[in-house]
Each structure stands twice: as structure tokens, then as C-alpha cells.
VOBAKE-442226 format. One record per residue: residue in one letter; residue number from 1; x, z, y of N, C-alpha, C in turn. Coordinates in nm, 4 decimals. Layout:
% VOBAKE-442226
   r     k      neast        nup     nnorth     caeast       caup    canorth      ceast        cup     cnorth
   A   NUM          X          Z          Y          X          Z          Y          X          Z          Y
...
% end
This chain:
% VOBAKE-442226
   r     k      neast        nup     nnorth     caeast       caup    canorth      ceast        cup     cnorth
   M     1     0.0852     0.0000    -0.1166     0.0000     0.0000     0.0000     0.0900     0.0000     0.1231
   T     2     0.0574    -0.0831     0.2164     0.1311    -0.0893     0.3416     0.0760     0.0138     0.4379
   K     3     0.1637     0.0836     0.5049     0.1215     0.1807     0.6051     0.1459     0.1212     0.7425
   I     4     0.0435     0.1297     0.8267     0.0514     0.0753     0.9614     0.0122     0.1855     1.0582
   G     5     0.0948     0.2101     1.1550     0.0619     0.3082     1.2572    -0.0299     0.2472     1.3608
   K     6    -0.1375     0.3155     1.3928    -0.2328     0.2657     1.4908    -0.2965     0.3853     1.5595
   T     7    -0.3199     0.3730     1.6876    -0.3815     0.4807     1.7639    -0.5275     0.4456     1.7912
   F     8    -0.6159     0.5423     1.7718    -0.7577     0.5253     1.7993    -0.8031     0.6379     1.8907
   T     9    -0.9038     0.6115     1.9695    -0.9646     0.7149     2.0521    -1.0948     0.7557     1.9857
   I    10    -1.1095     0.8868     1.9579    -1.2334     0.9384     1.8995    -1.2767     1.0608     1.9790
   D    11    -1.4033     1.0959     1.9645    -1.4571     1.2133     2.0331    -1.3961     1.3404     1.9752
   Q    12    -1.3894     1.4441     2.0575    -1.3310     1.5716     2.0156    -1.4077     1.6329     1.8992
   D    13    -1.5424     1.6273     1.9032    -1.6193     1.6868     1.7939    -1.5981     1.6119     1.6624
   I    14    -1.5793     1.4802     1.6683    -1.5492     1.4028     1.5478    -1.4107     1.4404     1.4954
   F    15    -1.3154     1.4551     1.5849    -1.1811     1.4947     1.5444    -1.1822     1.6315     1.4759
   N    16    -1.2526     1.7272     1.5365    -1.2605     1.8613     1.4782    -1.3230     1.8568     1.3392
   W    17    -1.4330     1.7814     1.3250    -1.4963     1.7678     1.1939    -1.4004     1.7021     1.0952
   L    18    -1.3310     1.5987     1.1382    -1.2388     1.5261     1.0517    -1.1294     1.6179     0.9983
   V    19    -1.0713     1.6968     1.0839    -0.9652     1.7898     1.0430    -1.0202     1.8929     0.9440
   E    20    -1.1379     1.9485     0.9747    -1.1991     2.0479     0.8853    -1.2371     1.9868     0.7514
   H    21    -1.2941     1.8671     0.7550    -1.3363     1.7993     0.6319    -1.2160     1.7666     0.5440
   A    22    -1.1108     1.7147     0.6040    -0.9895     1.6826     0.5284    -0.9305     1.8081     0.4652
   A    23    -0.9273     1.9168     0.5392    -0.8742     2.0429     0.4854    -0.9608     2.0935     0.3705
   A    24    -1.0924     2.0843     0.3848    -1.1835     2.1306     0.2805    -1.1677     2.0490     0.1523
   K    25    -1.1385     1.9201     0.1677    -1.1204     1.8316     0.0521    -0.9761     1.8288     0.0034
   E    26    -0.8892     1.9047     0.0738    -0.7465     1.9096     0.0419    -0.6843     1.7699     0.0427
   R    27    -0.7158     1.6964     0.1475    -0.6642     1.5610     0.1682    -0.6060     1.5501     0.3077
   K    28    -0.5244     1.4476     0.3280    -0.4738     1.4199     0.4620    -0.5847     1.3542     0.5435
   V    29    -0.5782     1.3739     0.6753    -0.6760     1.3124     0.7651    -0.6722     1.1602     0.7485
   S    30    -0.5542     1.1028     0.7361    -0.5427     0.9572     0.7215    -0.6123     0.9075     0.5952
   Y    31    -0.6088     0.9865     0.4881    -0.6776     0.9488     0.3639    -0.8287     0.9420     0.3870
   V    32    -0.8831     1.0438     0.4558    -1.0273     1.0480     0.4821    -1.0692     0.9303     0.5695
   V    33    -0.9912     0.9011     0.6728    -1.0218     0.7891     0.7620    -1.0167     0.6577     0.6849
   N    34    -0.9130     0.6385     0.6033    -0.8988     0.5153     0.5262    -1.0149     0.4987     0.4278
   L    35    -1.0548     0.6085     0.3627    -1.1662     0.6043     0.2688    -1.2956     0.5633     0.3390
   A    36    -1.3194     0.6209     0.4574    -1.4398     0.5866     0.5338    -1.4391     0.4399     0.5756
   L    37    -1.3245     0.3911     0.6205    -1.3147     0.2507     0.6609    -1.3318     0.1563     0.5423
   R    38    -1.2797     0.1942     0.4256    -1.2984     0.1120     0.3049    -1.4465     0.1017     0.2675
   K    39    -1.5184     0.2142     0.2809    -1.6614     0.2133     0.2492    -1.7374     0.1229     0.3458
   I    40    -1.7060     0.1316     0.4737    -1.7705     0.0453     0.5733    -1.7395    -0.1013     0.5437
   K    41    -1.6142    -0.1296     0.5069    -1.5742    -0.2664     0.4729    -1.6540    -0.3177     0.3539
   Q    42    -1.6677    -0.2353     0.2492    -1.7435    -0.2762     0.1307    -1.8885    -0.3047     0.1670
   E    43    -1.9465    -0.2166     0.2495    -2.0856    -0.2350     0.2889    -2.1050    -0.3617     0.3716
   S    44    -2.0025    -0.4021     0.4460    -2.0149    -0.5237     0.5265    -1.9964    -0.6494     0.4424
   E    45    -1.9365    -0.6355     0.3231    -1.9117    -0.7501     0.2365    -2.0128    -0.7626     0.1227
   H    46    -2.0919    -0.6583     0.0999    -2.1859    -0.6563    -0.0115    -2.3197    -0.5997     0.0331
   W    47    -2.4233    -0.6271    -0.0466    -2.5525    -0.5646    -0.0243    -2.5973    -0.5003    -0.1544
   K    48    -2.6678    -0.3883    -0.1413    -2.7151    -0.3148    -0.2578    -2.8572    -0.3575    -0.2889
   C    49    -2.8799    -0.3969    -0.4141    -3.0126    -0.4423    -0.4565    -3.1116    -0.3263    -0.4506
   P    50    -3.2245    -0.3451    -0.3802    -3.3231    -0.2384    -0.3717    -3.3988    -0.2165    -0.5032
   V    51    -3.3875    -0.3109    -0.5984    -3.4590    -0.2993    -0.7255    -3.3742    -0.2257    -0.8290
   C    52    -3.2498    -0.2737    -0.8516    -3.1680    -0.2174    -0.9597    -3.0486    -0.1373    -0.9104
   G    53    -3.0149    -0.1474    -0.7815    -2.9041    -0.0708    -0.7268    -2.7671    -0.1346    -0.7418
   A    54    -2.7599    -0.2546    -0.7984    -2.6316    -0.3234    -0.8145    -2.5835    -0.3773    -0.6797
   F    55    -2.4510    -0.3902    -0.6660    -2.3942    -0.4474    -0.5439    -2.3699    -0.5961    -0.5645
   N    56    -2.4072    -0.6755    -0.4658    -2.3920    -0.8205    -0.4692    -2.3159    -0.8646    -0.3455
   D    57    -2.2425    -0.9762    -0.3560    -2.1700    -1.0228    -0.2385    -2.2673    -1.0805    -0.1370
   K    58    -2.2242    -1.0874    -0.0115    -2.3119    -1.1288     0.0987    -2.3689    -1.2692     0.0791
   E    59    -2.2963    -1.3560     0.0079    -2.3425    -1.4926    -0.0105    -2.4595    -1.5021    -0.1080
   S    60    -2.4768    -1.4013    -0.1940    -2.5851    -1.4032    -0.2930    -2.7196    -1.3848    -0.2238
   K    61    -2.8114    -1.4755    -0.2512    -2.9445    -1.4690    -0.1910    -3.0405    -1.3872    -0.2763
   S    62    -3.0035    -1.3611    -0.4035    -3.0837    -1.2807    -0.4950    -2.9914    -1.2054    -0.5886
   C    63    -3.0438    -1.0989    -0.6480    -2.9702    -1.0221    -0.7475    -3.0127    -1.0724    -0.8857
   Y    64    -2.9158    -1.1098    -0.9656    -2.9486    -1.1593    -1.0994    -2.8766    -1.0784    -1.2065
   I    65    -2.8788    -0.9460    -1.1942    -2.8180    -0.8577    -1.2928    -2.9083    -0.8546    -1.4164
   L    66    -2.8478    -0.8703    -1.5325    -2.9217    -0.8695    -1.6588    -2.9287    -0.7262    -1.7105
   T    67    -3.0506    -0.6736    -1.7249    -3.0730    -0.5395    -1.7769    -3.1804    -0.5457    -1.8837
   N    68    -3.1462    -0.5026    -2.0041    -3.2405    -0.5038    -2.1175    -3.3021    -0.6419    -2.1376
   G    69    -3.2220    -0.7461    -2.1206    -3.2681    -0.8826    -2.1426    -3.3535    -0.9397    -2.0311
   V    70    -3.3674    -0.8670    -1.9207    -3.4499    -0.9128    -1.8081    -3.3606    -0.9237    -1.6853
   F    71    -3.3712    -1.0367    -1.6161    -3.2943    -1.0566    -1.4937    -3.3641    -0.9888    -1.3761
   C    72    -3.2865    -0.9136    -1.2996    -3.3374    -0.8542    -1.1757    -3.3396    -0.9649    -1.0714
   E    73    -3.4441    -0.9739    -0.9958    -3.4523    -1.0750    -0.8919    -3.4735    -1.0108    -0.7551
   G    74    -3.4079    -0.8976    -0.7337    -3.4141    -0.8315    -0.6047    -3.3544    -0.9173    -0.4955
   K    75    -3.4006    -0.9003    -0.3759    -3.3526    -0.9774    -0.2599    -3.2752    -0.8840    -0.1671
   P    76    -3.1820    -0.9403    -0.0878    -3.1091    -0.8549     0.0055    -3.2043    -0.7899     0.1051
   P    77    -3.1763    -0.6662     0.1429    -3.2632    -0.6010     0.2420    -3.2562    -0.6731     0.3762
   K    78    -3.3648    -0.6715     0.4479    -3.3703    -0.7317     0.5820    -3.2931    -0.6431     0.6769
   I    79    -3.2106    -0.7033     0.7591    -3.1302    -0.6261     0.8543    -3.1908    -0.6361     0.9916
% end
């Protein structure tokens, strides 16, 4: 993994929560921030099927997960 130094401006209350949360989870603040950004990235690249809960890429217009021999035909949620 490549490490890149970058400065961000955040609110004081968010910073305080971040420090406390990282300490409670026994993780570094940078780990918590990276994990949160990865989750946001995944959510921006995929959609969760409201029928079966599977994740599909943004280009998929329908969910076609096979469960018990039946294809799910869930549609992406309206944004």
C-alpha cells in the first residue's frame, strides 16, 4: 500500500470523535479515515439490491443474482 501525506480541514467535533473512535477501536486515526473513505468509494461504484441485498456495479441496470434457482430482478434504487 502506498502512503501519501495529505492535509484535510475537518470540524473540531469530528476530529474529537475521530480520535476517540480510533482509540476505542485500538486503531490509528489514519486507518479509520482510510476505512471510511474506502466504504464511500465502494458505495459510489456499486448499488445494493433492495430485494436480495447483493452489491452490483453501477453499470448494471438490474440485479441478476441466482438464489435457489431463481434470478433476482431487483432494480437500482432511485437517487
